[in-house]
LUMTIVO-248104 format. One line per field, with one value per residue: x, y, z of N, C-alpha, C in turn; residue in one letter; residue number from 1. Coordinates in Angstrom, 1 decimal. Example, Ala and Ser with C-alpha at 12.3 -4.5 7.8 and 13.67 -1.06 7.14 Angstrom:
// LUMTIVO-248104
n.east (13.2/12.8)
n.north (-5.7/-2.2)
n.up (7.8/7.1)
ca.east (12.3/13.7)
ca.north (-4.5/-1.1)
ca.up (7.8/7.1)
c.east (13.2/12.9)
c.north (-3.3/0.0)
c.up (7.8/7.9)
rest (A/S)
nr (1/2)
***
This chain:
// LUMTIVO-248104
n.east (-23.9/-24.4/-26.5/-25.5/-23.4/-24.7/-26.2/-23.8/-22.7/-24.8/-24.8/-22.2/-22.4/-24.2/-23.3/-23.3/-26.1/-28.0/-29.6/-29.9/-32.2/-32.2/-34.8/-36.2/-34.9/-34.2/-36.9/-37.7/-35.9/-36.5/-39.0/-38.1/-37.0/-39.2/-40.7/-38.8/-37.0/-34.7/-31.8/-30.3/-27.7/-26.4/-23.7/-21.7/-19.5/-17.2/-18.9/-20.8/-23.7/-24.2/-26.2/-26.2/-27.1/-28.3/-29.2/-31.4/-32.0/-34.4/-34.9/-33.0/-33.7/-36.3/-35.2/-34.1/-36.1/-37.8/-35.7/-35.8/-38.3/-38.3/-36.4/-37.8/-39.8/-38.9/-38.0/-40.3/-41.2/-39.3/-39.6/-42.5/-42.3/-40.3/-37.7/-34.2/-31.6/-27.9)
n.north (111.4/114.8/117.9/119.9/118.4/116.3/117.6/118.3/116.0/114.8/116.7/116.2/113.3/113.6/115.1/117.9/118.2/117.9/119.7/120.0/121.8/123.4/124.0/122.1/119.7/119.7/119.1/116.7/115.0/115.2/114.1/111.4/111.0/110.9/108.6/106.7/105.9/107.0/107.3/109.7/111.7/114.1/116.3/118.2/120.7/122.8/125.9/125.4/123.4/119.9/117.9/114.7/112.3/108.9/106.1/103.6/100.0/99.6/101.5/101.5/99.3/100.1/102.1/100.6/99.1/101.4/102.4/100.1/99.7/102.2/101.8/99.9/101.3/103.2/101.0/100.2/102.5/103.0/100.7/101.3/103.7/102.9/103.3/102.9/101.8/102.4)
n.up (-22.6/-22.6/-23.2/-25.1/-25.9/-27.4/-29.4/-30.7/-31.5/-32.9/-35.3/-36.3/-37.0/-38.8/-41.0/-40.7/-41.8/-40.1/-37.5/-34.3/-32.1/-29.1/-28.2/-29.1/-28.4/-25.6/-24.4/-25.5/-24.4/-22.0/-21.8/-22.8/-20.4/-18.5/-19.5/-18.9/-20.2/-20.1/-18.4/-16.0/-14.6/-12.8/-12.7/-11.1/-12.3/-11.4/-11.2/-12.7/-13.8/-15.2/-16.9/-17.4/-20.0/-20.4/-22.2/-21.1/-20.5/-21.9/-23.3/-25.3/-26.4/-27.1/-29.2/-31.0/-32.1/-33.0/-35.1/-36.6/-37.8/-38.9/-40.9/-42.4/-43.5/-45.2/-47.0/-48.0/-49.2/-51.2/-52.3/-53.5/-54.9/-56.8/-56.5/-56.6/-54.4/-54.5)
ca.east (-23.7/-25.1/-27.3/-24.8/-22.6/-25.7/-26.3/-22.5/-22.6/-25.7/-24.2/-21.2/-22.6/-25.2/-22.6/-24.1/-27.5/-29.2/-29.1/-30.9/-32.2/-32.5/-36.3/-36.5/-33.8/-34.7/-38.4/-37.4/-35.1/-37.9/-39.9/-37.9/-36.4/-40.3/-41.0/-38.1/-36.1/-33.1/-31.4/-29.5/-26.7/-26.0/-22.5/-21.2/-18.1/-17.2/-20.1/-22.0/-24.4/-24.3/-27.2/-25.7/-28.4/-27.7/-30.3/-31.6/-32.1/-35.8/-34.4/-32.1/-34.8/-37.2/-34.6/-33.8/-37.3/-37.8/-34.8/-36.1/-39.4/-38.0/-35.8/-38.6/-40.8/-37.8/-37.7/-41.4/-41.5/-38.5/-40.5/-43.6/-41.8/-39.2/-36.3/-33.4/-30.3/-27.1)
ca.north (112.9/116.3/118.2/120.3/117.3/115.4/118.6/118.5/114.7/114.7/117.4/115.8/112.0/113.7/115.9/119.0/117.9/117.8/120.5/120.0/123.2/123.6/123.8/120.3/118.6/119.3/118.6/115.4/114.2/115.0/113.3/110.3/110.2/110.4/107.3/105.6/105.3/107.6/107.9/111.2/112.2/115.7/116.5/119.6/121.0/124.2/126.6/124.9/121.8/119.3/116.5/113.7/111.6/107.7/105.3/102.6/99.0/99.7/103.1/101.1/98.0/100.9/102.7/99.7/99.1/102.2/102.4/98.9/100.5/103.5/101.1/99.0/102.2/103.5/100.3/100.1/103.5/102.5/99.8/101.8/104.6/102.3/104.0/101.8/102.5/101.5)
ca.up (-23.0/-22.0/-24.0/-25.9/-26.6/-28.1/-30.8/-31.5/-32.0/-34.2/-36.2/-37.0/-37.7/-40.2/-41.9/-41.0/-42.1/-38.8/-36.4/-33.2/-31.2/-27.5/-28.0/-29.7/-27.5/-24.1/-24.2/-25.9/-23.6/-20.5/-22.0/-22.5/-19.0/-17.8/-19.9/-18.4/-21.5/-19.9/-17.2/-15.9/-13.7/-12.6/-12.5/-11.2/-13.0/-11.0/-11.1/-13.5/-13.7/-16.3/-16.8/-18.5/-20.4/-21.3/-22.6/-20.4/-21.5/-22.1/-24.1/-25.9/-27.1/-28.1/-30.2/-32.1/-32.6/-33.8/-36.2/-37.4/-38.3/-40.0/-42.3/-43.1/-44.1/-46.5/-47.9/-48.5/-49.8/-52.1/-53.7/-54.2/-55.9/-57.7/-56.5/-55.8/-53.8/-54.5)
c.east (-24.8/-25.6/-26.6/-24.0/-23.5/-25.9/-25.2/-22.3/-23.4/-25.3/-23.1/-21.7/-23.5/-24.4/-23.1/-25.4/-28.6/-28.5/-30.2/-30.7/-32.6/-33.8/-36.6/-35.8/-34.4/-36.2/-38.6/-36.9/-36.1/-38.5/-39.6/-37.6/-37.8/-40.8/-40.0/-37.4/-34.5/-32.9/-30.6/-28.9/-26.2/-24.6/-22.2/-19.5/-18.2/-18.7/-21.2/-22.3/-24.5/-25.1/-26.7/-27.2/-27.6/-29.1/-30.3/-32.0/-33.3/-35.5/-33.5/-33.0/-35.6/-36.4/-34.3/-34.9/-37.6/-37.0/-35.3/-37.3/-39.2/-37.2/-36.7/-39.6/-40.2/-37.8/-39.1/-41.6/-40.9/-39.2/-41.9/-42.9/-40.8/-38.2/-35.4/-32.1/-29.2/-26.0)
c.north (113.8/116.9/118.8/119.5/116.5/116.0/118.5/117.0/114.6/115.3/116.7/114.3/112.4/114.7/117.3/119.4/118.3/118.7/120.5/121.4/122.6/123.1/122.4/119.4/118.2/118.8/117.0/114.8/114.2/114.1/111.6/109.6/110.2/109.4/106.4/105.1/106.1/107.6/108.9/110.9/113.5/115.2/118.1/120.0/122.6/124.9/126.3/123.5/121.3/118.2/115.7/112.5/110.0/106.7/104.1/101.2/98.9/100.8/102.5/100.0/99.2/101.9/101.8/99.3/100.3/102.7/101.0/99.1/101.4/102.8/100.4/100.1/102.4/102.2/99.9/101.1/103.6/101.6/100.5/102.9/104.2/103.0/102.8/102.6/101.5/101.5)
c.up (-22.4/-23.3/-25.2/-26.8/-27.7/-29.3/-31.3/-32.3/-33.2/-35.6/-37.2/-37.4/-38.9/-41.1/-42.0/-41.2/-41.0/-37.7/-35.5/-32.4/-29.8/-27.7/-28.6/-29.0/-26.2/-23.8/-24.6/-25.2/-21.9/-20.5/-21.9/-21.2/-18.3/-18.3/-19.2/-19.5/-21.2/-18.6/-17.1/-14.7/-14.0/-12.1/-12.4/-11.5/-12.5/-10.4/-11.7/-13.4/-15.1/-16.0/-18.1/-18.8/-20.9/-21.1/-21.6/-21.2/-22.1/-23.6/-25.3/-26.9/-28.0/-29.3/-31.1/-32.8/-33.6/-35.3/-37.1/-38.4/-39.2/-41.1/-43.0/-44.1/-45.4/-47.5/-48.8/-49.5/-51.2/-53.3/-54.3/-55.2/-56.8/-57.6/-56.2/-55.4/-54.3/-53.8)
rest (M/Y/G/Y/E/I/T/Q/R/V/M/E/L/S/D/G/R/I/S/L/T/E/G/A/L/Y/P/T/L/H/K/L/E/A/E/G/M/L/N/T/E/V/V/N/I/G/K/R/V/R/K/Y/Y/T/L/T/A/A/G/N/A/T/A/K/D/R/V/S/E/F/L/D/F/I/E/T/M/S/S/V/L/Q/V/K/F/S)
nr (1/2/3/4/5/6/7/8/9/10/11/12/13/14/15/16/17/18/19/20/21/22/23/24/25/26/27/28/29/30/31/32/33/34/35/36/37/38/39/40/41/42/43/44/45/46/47/48/49/50/51/52/53/54/55/56/57/58/59/60/61/62/63/64/65/66/67/68/69/70/71/72/73/74/75/76/77/78/79/80/81/82/83/84/85/86)
***
């Protein structure tokens, strides 16, 4: 996906609860690209240039690890706060 498409997809998947700004998104994408977590492809569409981003194998593995860590954190905090999710 390209940047704007990413912001719209996140908004859609979060039912409007998460709104990514360009100021937050692009520095993150550039950092992930520099770390080898993303591949990029530049596509010319008329006079416009779009940069498409896809996760590399390393990026996909890292994303899975981070989600797993986050879910573990949520479970731990749920236990500490004695909150049950139905």
